[in-house]
N, C-alpha and C positions, 0 to 999 in steps of 0.2 A: 838331520839329513833324512830324506825319504828313502825307504828301502828300495823302491823301484829304480832310483838313480844308481844305487850301489849294485843292484842286480844287473842292470844294463852294462855297467862298467865291468863287472866280473864275467859276464857272458862274452864281451868283446875280448877280454884278456885270455879267457879259456879257449876261445876259438883261435886266438893268436898262438897259444901254447901248442895246440894240435898242429897248426900250420908250420910252426918252426921245427917241431919234431919230424913232421913229414918231409919238409924241405931238407933237413939235415940228413935224414935217411936216404933220400934220393941222391943227394950229393955224395954220400958215402959209397953208394953203389956205383956211381960214375967216376969215383976217385978224383973229384974236383975239390975246389976250395970249400971248406966246411964252416958251419956256423960254430963260433967258439962256445965251449961248454959254459963259460960264465954268462953268455947271452941267454942260453937255455935256462939257467938258474935265475937270471934276472927277470925273465918273463914270468917264471914261476913265482918268484918273490913279490912281483908287482900285482899279483892276483890271478895268475894263470896256472896255479898249481894243479888243479884238477885236470885241466887240459893237457899240460905237459906230462902228467902222470899217466893219463889215459893214452896219450900219444906214444909213450914208451912201449906199452904193451900192444897197442893197436898196430904199430909199425915194427914191433920187435926191435926197438932201437934203444941203446944204452942200458939194456937190462943185465948186462954182465959187469957193469961198473957199480960197485957197492955204494958209492957216494950218490948215485942216482937212485938206486933201489931203496936206500934208506932216506936220502935227502928229500926227494919229491913227496913221498907220503908224509914225512915230518912237517914239511912246509904246509901241506894241505891241512894237517891236523891243527897246526898253529893258526892258520887262517880261520878255520871253523871256530876255534876257541876265541879268537878275537871278535868274530862276528857275534857269537853268543854273548860275550862280555859287553859288546857295544849295544846289543839289544837289551840286555839286562839293565844297564846303566842309562838307558834312554838316549844314547848317542844316535842310534838308528831307530827310526819309527816307521810305522805303516803309513 
């Protein structure tokens, strides 16, 4: 797999991560229907971990929930580890 395809996918997922955190914060302020927490984690797990993590602090959202404060960075670290391993073993190339 070429690295640029992976980077495009990750960019899209991280933008989606920021968007879902912003949308959920907006909904929280208006006391309307919220985006489920499992959806926020799903976006993160599917490659948007940096975006959701950044969105947490950019919008000051979910920062009092320990499972977000610990979970989002942990998912991001796992993603970086998987990317490094994929690069090392030749699964992802330039």
